[in-house]
C-alpha positions, 0 to 999 in steps of 0.5 A: 418132487418128481419132474419138479411138478410143483416148481415152475420157472420164470425167466425175466427177459424184458429189459433193454440191456442198455450197457450192452445195447450198442453192440447188439442194437437189433435184439434183446439182450437175452437173445445174444449168442454165446459163441462157445455155447452156439446158443443164445442166453435164453436158449441155453437156459431153456435147455438146461431146465428142460433137461432138469425135467422142468415142465412149466417155464415162463418167459417174460419179455417186453423190449423188442417184443416182436423180435423175441416171440418170433425167435421163440416161435422159430426154436419151436418150429425148428425143433432146436430144443427137445420137449419145447412146446409152446403152451405146453411147457413154455409160456411167453408173457408179454410185459408190454411197456411195463418193463420200462418201469423196471424188472419188478413190474415185468415180473408182476405181469405173470399175474395176468398170464391166463395160463399161470397157476398160482395155487399150491405151487413154488417158483424160481425166478431168474434173469434172462441175462445170466448163465448158471453152471450146471453144478450150481443149479443142482446144488440149489435144486437139491436144497429146494427139493428138501425144503419143499419136502419139509413144507417150507412156505417162505422165499429163499435167497441164495448167496456165496462168499465173496472172497479176494479171488472173486474181487480180482475177477469182478475188477477184470470185468469192469463190474462196478457193484454187486448185491450182497446179503446181510444175514441174521442167524437163529438157531439152525437158520439164517434169515435175510436182514436186507440186501444191498448194493456194494461198490466193487471198490468199497472197503467193505469188500476187505471183510467177509461179505456174501454175494447174491446169487440171482436165483429167487425161490418163493411159494405161491403165498409170496405172489398172493400177498403182492397180488392182494396188497391194497395198502401198497403203491407198487409203482414206488418200486422198480426191482424185486430187492426194493420191494423185499427190503422196503415192504416184505421184510417188515412182516415176513421172514426170507431164508437165506442159504449159502452156495459153495463159492467155487460154483459160478454164474455169468451175468451179461451186462456189458461187452466185457462180461460176454467176453469173460463168459465166452472165455471162462464158461466150461460146457459139461 
């Protein structure tokens, strides 16, 4: 999988970010600048993946669309990111007003992108409001490379053990809930039973639970099945998790894979999240 020719990145940057909006009312959340990185969230993420030799990155935007697209064009004109070329390696995709229905509908807009090639490819979907440590990305991409080499053709969801240390960290961030996976083990594989939201104060956190890492890997077959489904009302689902739980898992399998719990990611949903990121993310 040299230069990740078969693996494209999709970044969801379309949402409003209502919990942090009052602090940054004029820009989409993905354009918030991280002080210690001296870059916005989306600029830093694009740089990371271009440095990993990804040659196709789709940016799905929606809220304050004019501001977002101007920002991306300015990055290109100022040559702030090496190898950044619109319509060559970076493809902005306008979700229009569909972002208001939820991230799942923003994601589906990729199917309407003229430059999007679905056949015989693999995709990585990430949120545009999250910073991932390089070590975490390298661990996940190493596993994906191995699976693509073995011609695996089902989605993969990644997780880490959520222990007492992480629980204390999330409490300090004023986080209310996390996404966790329920797993079915079969021989040498782990398969997804369901994804659920767990309140940070729940008694379930006293047991061993597994937090979803918001990086989703899926083959073209996954998108084809969504595109070609005629018996499913997609408007019933606002996010990808709902669709996977309610529809996809009834007829298909999803692999799960554990990542070392010391490898971190930083979601920016609130001002406390942003402050925590700026205080704790270490630039390599």
